[in-house]
C-alpha positions in Angstrom: 93.8 97.9 115.0 92.7 96.2 111.8 93.7 96.5 108.1 96.6 98.7 107.3 98.0 99.7 103.9 101.8 99.6 103.9 104.4 100.9 101.4 108.0 99.9 101.7 110.7 102.0 100.1 114.4 101.6 99.3 116.9 104.2 100.3 116.6 105.8 96.8 112.9 106.4 97.5 111.8 104.0 94.8 108.7 102.0 95.8 109.5 98.4 96.4 106.4 96.7 97.7 102.8 97.6 98.5 100.9 95.4 100.9 97.7 95.3 102.9 98.3 94.0 106.4 95.9 93.0 109.2 96.9 93.7 112.7 94.9 92.4 115.7 96.2 92.0 119.2 95.3 88.7 120.8 96.0 87.3 124.2 97.7 84.0 124.8 95.5 81.9 127.1 95.9 78.8 129.2 98.1 76.1 127.6 99.4 78.6 125.0 96.0 78.9 123.2 95.2 81.9 121.0 92.0 83.0 119.2 92.3 83.7 115.5 90.3 86.9 114.7 87.0 86.2 113.0 87.9 88.4 110.0 91.0 86.2 109.3 89.1 82.9 109.9 86.5 84.0 107.4 89.1 85.2 104.9 91.1 82.0 105.0 88.1 79.7 105.5 89.3 78.4 108.9 86.6 76.5 110.9 86.4 74.6 114.2 88.6 71.5 114.0 90.7 72.7 111.1 94.5 72.4 111.3 97.1 75.2 110.9 100.9 75.2 111.0 103.2 77.7 112.7 106.3 78.5 110.7 109.2 80.5 112.1 111.7 82.1 109.7 113.9 85.2 109.6 110.9 87.5 109.2 109.1 86.2 112.3 106.3 83.7 112.8 103.6 82.8 110.2 100.4 80.9 110.7 99.4 78.9 107.7 96.0 77.0 107.3 96.4 73.4 106.1 94.0 72.2 103.4 92.4 68.9 104.0 92.7 66.2 101.2 89.0 66.6 100.6 89.3 70.3 100.0 92.3 69.7 97.6 90.3 67.0 95.7 87.3 69.4 95.3 89.6 71.9 93.6 91.5 69.4 91.5 90.4 68.5 87.9 88.7 65.1 87.4 90.5 62.3 85.5 88.4 63.2 82.4 89.4 66.9 82.7 93.0 66.1 83.3 93.1 63.9 80.2 91.7 66.7 78.2 94.3 69.2 79.5 97.0 66.7 78.6 95.6 66.2 75.1 95.5 69.9 74.5 99.0 70.4 75.8 100.3 67.6 73.6 98.6 69.1 70.6 100.1 72.5 71.3 103.6 70.9 71.7 103.3 69.1 68.4 102.1 72.3 66.6 105.0 74.4 68.0 107.6 71.8 66.8 106.6 72.3 63.2 
């Protein structure tokens, strides 16, 4: 088990979607606990104490890592950067109205 390359086709043999999937069999332990494979923890930057959410939909179950507010803040622009982005956007809007 591991990474798999998948192609999905319609009935008319036209390619619809390419995807790379990861498959790893894990065992459900005491109290419903599972271990997330190390390759996926590294890929999605999941560490001890992090939170994840389980989502069930028509396609099955998904496990989604939840970013902390601190991680979100690190990736967000500063106030100064945001003001500059807004200034540039406003300038572009004014120029396109001419």
